[in-house]
FITINU-336240 format. One line per 3 residues: number of its first residue (from 1); their letters; for each residue x, y, z of C-alpha. Coordinates in nm, 2 decimals. Layout:
! residues N
NUM	a	X:Y:Z | ... .
***
This chain:
! residues 217
1	xxx	0.67:-8.82:-13.25 | 0.34:-8.69:-13.11 | 0.09:-8.52:-13.34 .
4	xxx	-0.24:-8.35:-13.29 | -0.50:-8.36:-13.57 | -0.76:-8.09:-13.55 .
7	xxx	-1.03:-8.16:-13.81 | -1.41:-8.13:-13.78 | -1.49:-8.40:-14.04 .
10	xxx	-1.49:-8.69:-13.79 | -1.44:-8.96:-14.06 | -1.15:-8.78:-14.21 .
13	xxx	-0.99:-8.70:-13.87 | -0.99:-9.06:-13.76 | -0.88:-9.19:-14.10 .
16	xxx	-0.58:-8.95:-14.09 | -0.51:-9.05:-13.72 | -0.52:-9.42:-13.81 .
19	xxx	-0.28:-9.37:-14.10 | -0.04:-9.16:-13.89 | -0.04:-9.43:-13.62 .
22	xxx	0.06:-9.68:-13.88 | 0.35:-9.45:-13.97 | 0.47:-9.49:-13.60 .
25	xxx	0.33:-9.16:-13.47 | 0.14:-9.10:-13.15 | -0.18:-8.91:-13.24 .
28	xxx	-0.45:-8.72:-13.06 | -0.77:-8.59:-13.23 | -0.98:-8.28:-13.17 .
31	xxx	-1.30:-8.22:-13.37 | -1.33:-7.84:-13.33 | -1.10:-7.54:-13.29 .
34	xxx	-1.17:-7.48:-12.93 | -1.08:-7.83:-12.82 | -0.78:-7.83:-13.05 .
37	xxx	-0.65:-7.51:-12.90 | -0.69:-7.64:-12.55 | -0.50:-7.96:-12.63 .
40	xxx	-0.22:-7.78:-12.82 | -0.17:-7.53:-12.53 | -0.14:-7.80:-12.26 .
43	xxx	0.06:-8.07:-12.45 | 0.40:-8.05:-12.61 | 0.31:-8.18:-12.96 .
46	xxx	0.58:-8.20:-13.23 | 0.33:-8.11:-13.50 | -0.03:-7.98:-13.51 .
49	xxx	-0.22:-8.07:-13.83 | -0.48:-7.79:-13.83 | -0.79:-7.77:-14.06 .
52	xxx	-0.85:-7.40:-14.14 | -1.24:-7.40:-14.15 | -1.32:-7.52:-13.80 .
55	xxx	-1.63:-7.48:-13.58 | -1.59:-7.33:-13.24 | -1.26:-7.14:-13.29 .
58	xxx	-1.16:-7.08:-13.65 | -0.84:-7.25:-13.76 | -0.68:-6.91:-13.83 .
61	xxx	-0.75:-6.80:-13.47 | -0.62:-7.13:-13.33 | -0.30:-7.07:-13.53 .
64	xxx	-0.26:-6.71:-13.42 | -0.32:-6.79:-13.05 | -0.07:-7.08:-13.06 .
67	xxx	0.19:-6.85:-13.21 | 0.11:-6.57:-12.96 | 0.14:-6.82:-12.67 .
70	xxx	0.49:-6.92:-12.78 | 0.38:-7.27:-12.87 | 0.68:-7.47:-13.00 .
73	xxx	0.47:-7.71:-13.20 | 0.50:-7.69:-13.58 | 0.18:-7.61:-13.75 .
76	xxx	0.06:-7.77:-14.08 | -0.26:-7.61:-14.20 | -0.51:-7.79:-14.42 .
79	xxx	-0.78:-7.63:-14.63 | -1.02:-7.71:-14.90 | -0.92:-7.39:-15.07 .
82	xxx	-0.60:-7.40:-15.28 | -0.55:-7.04:-15.40 | -0.23:-6.85:-15.37 .
85	xxx	-0.41:-6.60:-15.15 | -0.51:-6.88:-14.91 | -0.15:-7.01:-14.90 .
88	xxx	-0.01:-6.66:-14.83 | -0.27:-6.60:-14.56 | -0.21:-6.93:-14.39 .
91	xxx	0.17:-6.89:-14.38 | 0.13:-6.52:-14.28 | -0.05:-6.63:-13.96 .
94	xxx	0.26:-6.82:-13.86 | 0.18:-7.17:-13.99 | 0.50:-7.37:-14.09 .
97	xxx	0.34:-7.54:-14.39 | 0.02:-7.55:-14.59 | -0.15:-7.85:-14.76 .
100	xxx	-0.47:-7.81:-14.98 | -0.74:-8.08:-14.97 | -0.76:-8.33:-15.12 .
103	xxx	-0.41:-8.44:-15.05 | -0.19:-8.75:-15.10 | -0.15:-8.92:-14.77 .
106	xxx	0.22:-8.99:-14.84 | 0.27:-8.62:-14.89 | 0.11:-8.55:-14.55 .
109	xxx	0.33:-8.80:-14.37 | 0.64:-8.66:-14.54 | 0.55:-8.30:-14.45 .
112	xxx	0.47:-8.39:-14.09 | 0.81:-8.57:-14.06 | 0.99:-8.28:-14.21 .
115	xxx	0.83:-8.04:-13.97 | 0.89:-8.26:-13.67 | 1.26:-8.27:-13.75 .
118	xxx	1.26:-7.89:-13.70 | 1.11:-7.91:-13.35 | 1.23:-7.96:-12.99 .
121	xxx	1.51:-7.87:-13.12 | 1.58:-7.96:-13.48 | 1.64:-8.33:-13.54 .
124	xxx	1.85:-8.45:-13.84 | 1.67:-8.69:-14.08 | 1.92:-8.97:-13.99 .
127	xxx	2.04:-9.03:-13.64 | 2.35:-9.25:-13.57 | 2.53:-9.40:-13.28 .
130	xxx	2.81:-9.64:-13.36 | 2.65:-9.91:-13.58 | 2.30:-9.80:-13.50 .
133	xxx	2.12:-9.60:-13.77 | 1.77:-9.45:-13.73 | 1.61:-9.30:-14.05 .
136	xxx	1.35:-9.06:-13.90 | 1.22:-8.98:-14.25 | 1.15:-9.34:-14.36 .
139	xxx	1.08:-9.45:-14.00 | 1.34:-9.73:-14.02 | 1.61:-9.85:-13.78 .
142	xxx	1.91:-10.08:-13.83 | 2.20:-10.20:-13.63 | 2.51:-10.33:-13.80 .
145	xxx	2.30:-10.32:-14.12 | 2.04:-10.55:-13.96 | 1.67:-10.42:-13.97 .
148	xxx	1.54:-10.40:-13.62 | 1.17:-10.44:-13.69 | 1.07:-10.20:-13.42 .
151	xxx	0.71:-10.15:-13.31 | 0.58:-9.78:-13.33 | 0.64:-9.71:-12.96 .
154	xxx	0.98:-9.88:-12.96 | 1.08:-9.67:-13.26 | 0.95:-9.35:-13.09 .
157	xxx	1.14:-9.42:-12.77 | 1.47:-9.49:-12.96 | 1.42:-9.18:-13.17 .
160	xxx	1.38:-8.96:-12.87 | 1.67:-9.11:-12.68 | 1.90:-9.06:-12.98 .
163	xxx	1.78:-8.71:-13.04 | 1.86:-8.63:-12.67 | 2.23:-8.66:-12.75 .
166	xxx	2.33:-8.85:-12.44 | 2.10:-8.66:-12.20 | 1.89:-8.88:-11.97 .
169	xxx	1.52:-8.88:-12.08 | 1.27:-8.93:-11.80 | 0.99:-9.19:-11.82 .
172	xxx	0.74:-8.90:-11.79 | 0.89:-8.72:-12.09 | 0.89:-9.04:-12.30 .
175	xxx	0.53:-9.10:-12.20 | 0.43:-8.75:-12.30 | 0.61:-8.75:-12.63 .
178	xxx	0.56:-9.10:-12.76 | 0.22:-9.20:-12.62 | -0.12:-9.03:-12.68 .
181	xxx	-0.36:-8.88:-12.43 | -0.56:-9.21:-12.39 | -0.26:-9.36:-12.20 .
184	xxx	-0.29:-9.41:-11.83 | -0.03:-9.18:-11.67 | 0.05:-9.45:-11.41 .
187	xxx	0.11:-9.72:-11.67 | 0.44:-9.92:-11.68 | 0.43:-9.90:-12.06 .
190	xxx	0.76:-9.71:-12.08 | 0.95:-9.97:-11.87 | 0.80:-10.26:-12.08 .
193	xxx	0.88:-10.08:-12.41 | 1.24:-10.00:-12.31 | 1.28:-10.37:-12.21 .
196	xxx	1.16:-10.49:-12.55 | 1.37:-10.22:-12.73 | 1.68:-10.34:-12.55 .
199	xxx	1.62:-10.70:-12.66 | 1.58:-10.60:-13.02 | 1.89:-10.38:-13.02 .
202	xxx	2.10:-10.67:-12.89 | 2.46:-10.66:-12.76 | 2.65:-10.46:-12.67 .
205	xxx	2.38:-10.29:-12.47 | 2.30:-9.93:-12.58 | 2.02:-9.81:-12.35 .
208	xxx	2.13:-9.73:-12.00 | 1.90:-9.67:-11.70 | 2.00:-9.36:-11.50 .
211	xxx	1.89:-9.37:-11.14 | 1.61:-9.12:-11.07 | 1.66:-8.96:-11.41 .
214	xxx	1.53:-9.20:-11.68 | 1.71:-9.36:-11.98 | 1.99:-9.26:-12.22 .
217	x	2.19:-9.39:-12.51 .
***
């Protein structure tokens, strides 16, 4: 799952990003509305966490422009104001959800997860394949009832492969959806992560390499 956090309070932005990474999400950060809009238009994020009161381009305008551009990312708006009027205005702009500050971090993680399951297309909260079970809400995976203990990138790759429903997923798509913008596009991180994932999944093998196409379950 890949998330963009657009928040002008640098300390809060990086604290939120760190927490989301611990929850096995790939996270990019923008500290103003203009930068956030540019990133959201050029990258296929699952969820954009968007502060409303932003410098550069106001959060309302960022939201409106993303909707007008047909952006598929789900938008979660944050604001220090918590009135019903603010809630109605935020949702009226096309935001998918709205969370007033200060917020409980667990609630933020839960709402991001719920929104992500409605994107690219909708993903059920629990993905299954034979004896493999991936709980996308709790970020847990088991096979034959055995916890797999996956690292964040391993979990992200497995989640994306299962959600593809048997379709081969290219290394480029995995890199875009599971890693963040700081990743070297020429890295062999996908190949290494898939190798580690296969080892943790055990036998019989589940992840197949499809020549010139990528990987699939």
